[in-house]
N, C-alpha and C positions, 0 to 999 in steps of 0.2 A: 040379779045387782049382787056382787058382792058384799061384807059386810066392810065397812073403813075404816082401818087404823087397828083390827086387832091385833094384839098384841105377844100375839103365839106366830105369827109372818113372821120373815123376816128381814133385819132390818140395820139402815147401813146411814151414814153420813160421806156424802161429797166429799172429795177432798178439799175443793175449794173449800168446805168448811170447817175438816178437819184440822188445814191450816191458819182460822183465825181465829176458834173459836174454841175455849179448850171444854176438856172433858165433859168436867161437870155439867155446862152450862147446855148441853148437845143430851145427855143424859136427862135434863130436866127440860126438855123439853118433852121427850118424850112421859117422863113424869105426868109434865103438862096433860101431856095426851090422855093420858090412863088413865088419870085420878083426880083430872078437875073437870076435861071434857067428854069422854065417853060416857052415855048415857046421858049425861043429860043436855048438852047440844045434838041436834042430830047435826053429824058432823061429814061436807061432802069431800072427796080426794086430795084437792089442796086446800095448806092452809098456811094461814100466814099470822108471823110474828116479828113487830117488831123486836129490839130490845131499845131502852132508853134508861136513860141515865137519872137514873133514885135518887141525886140528893152522892154519887159516887158508885149505889150502887145498880147491879138488873132488874128492874121490872121488864118483865117477857107480854108482851100484851099481845092477847090471840085477834084474830075476827078472819072471817072466810067472803070471799063471794056470797051476794045473793042473799044475803044473811043482816040483819041488824046483830046479832046475838057479840058483842065487844068481851074481851076480859084484861085486868090486869093482875099479872100474879108477881109480886114481891119479890124475887130471891137474895139472899145472902151473901150477895159473888158480889166483887168488885166490877166496876165497870171501866171500862175499858175504848178509847177516841178509836184504837185502833178494827175494834167491835166491826161487823157488819153493820147495818142498822134495820135490817131484816133479813129473815131467812124462810123459807117455805119447809114444808112436810105435803109429800108426794105419796098418793099410796097410789099404785099402777095396776088395783088389783093379787103385782104376786112378793112384791119387793115394795116396802115403807125407805125414802132417804131425805132430810134436810140436805138441802139444794139452794144455792143462794141463788139470786133475781135472776143472775144472767143465765146462770146453768140451768134453768130451770126452763127458759125459750130452748132453749136447744132442745128437748126434748116433743 
């Protein structure tokens, strides 16, 4: 079994994610995984992040299947209704990618 979300492995964002989220929000997902989740929560290979409007700013809500652990992280970035409501971080053991829900179903 491989260690999920090892920060030394290659990390990407899909074309759909890059075209719908600013870079600082994409980077924030990796920071949340590395600084807030890794070592605290046993991580599966698919993580879910909801983007929530919190008084005009983004709150990133983490959850994963088969776990009762959830976490909301307030970010200093302005929220846009054009952002996707949810994105996934996926680790296949070699690469880690942030994907839209429609893109993860294709894997």
